N, C-alpha and C positions, 0 to 999 in steps of 0.2 A: 453301555449301565455295567456295572459289573457285577460277576455274578456273587451271586449270595455264600454268608463263608460256611453254612451248613452244606455247600454243595462240594466242597475241599474236603469235607471228614469223611475217609473211611472205614467201611462195612465194621462193625465188630460181632464178631460171635458168641460173647460169653455166655452159659451157663448163667441160671435163677442161683444161683449153691456161688459160683462163683464176683458174681455183682454183689448178693449180701456181703463175700468175705469182703471184695474188696473196700465197698463202704466201711466197712467194720474196721476194717486197719485203718482206711484215712480216715475215720471218725477218730481213731485211739491217739494218732499220732496229732491229728487238730489237737486233743486235751493238752496232750503233754506240749507246744507249743504253744496253749495255751497261761500253762502251767509255768511256765521262763516265761512268758510276755509277763507275768505275776506275781514270780520272780525278784526279775529285772523292773519294776515297778519298786519297788519292794528298799531294796536295792539302791534306785539314782534318791529313794526319799533320805537316804545315811549320809552323813560322810564317812570319807574313805574308805566305802566301797567299789569303788571300781573297776579292779581287779576278779572280784562278783563279776560285775555289770557284766564286765567285756568277757568270762567264761558262760553267764548264761545266754549272751548275746551268740559266740559262738556254736553251744548245743543248741537252741533253738535254729545258726541256719541249716547243720549240720540238720533236724530232722525236718525243715524245709526241702531241703533238699531230698531224704528222701523221700521222700511221699510226692517231689516231683520224681522222680526214678520209677515208683514203684509201681507195676503192669498187671492189671489184674488177671492177664492169664501165668501167672507169674507164680498159683496153687501155695507152693512149698516155701518162697519168698514174701505171700502175703500171710501165710499161716505164723510164721518166723513174725511179721513187725506184728500182728493182728496179739498176740504175744507176751514182747517184748517192752512193744509201747503203753501196755494196760499195767502192767510191772513195772516201769521207769513212774507213769501216772502218781500209782499206789502211793511210790516213791517221796512223788515231791510235792504231795497230797494230805496222805497220812501223819496229822496228829506224833510229833517225836522218831519218823520216821528218816 
């Protein structure tokens, strides 16, 4: 019988503040990923927007990569990501932005 997956996880010693900040940063990235997905869907529904679709997909992939590489224990980077992605989400979703 094989060992459960949880048995292979290493323990984490994040503080409550680090955990909350990390989750907020992940949610900020997820919001931007969602915004790019909406832009992709919109662009795909219009002819002649292939280059826009490709650009949005590339930007979304970059966000997904940053999400995968984000570490809760890197407080400085977590703070940077939270700030940067909150601003980007506003840019992508506010009318006239």
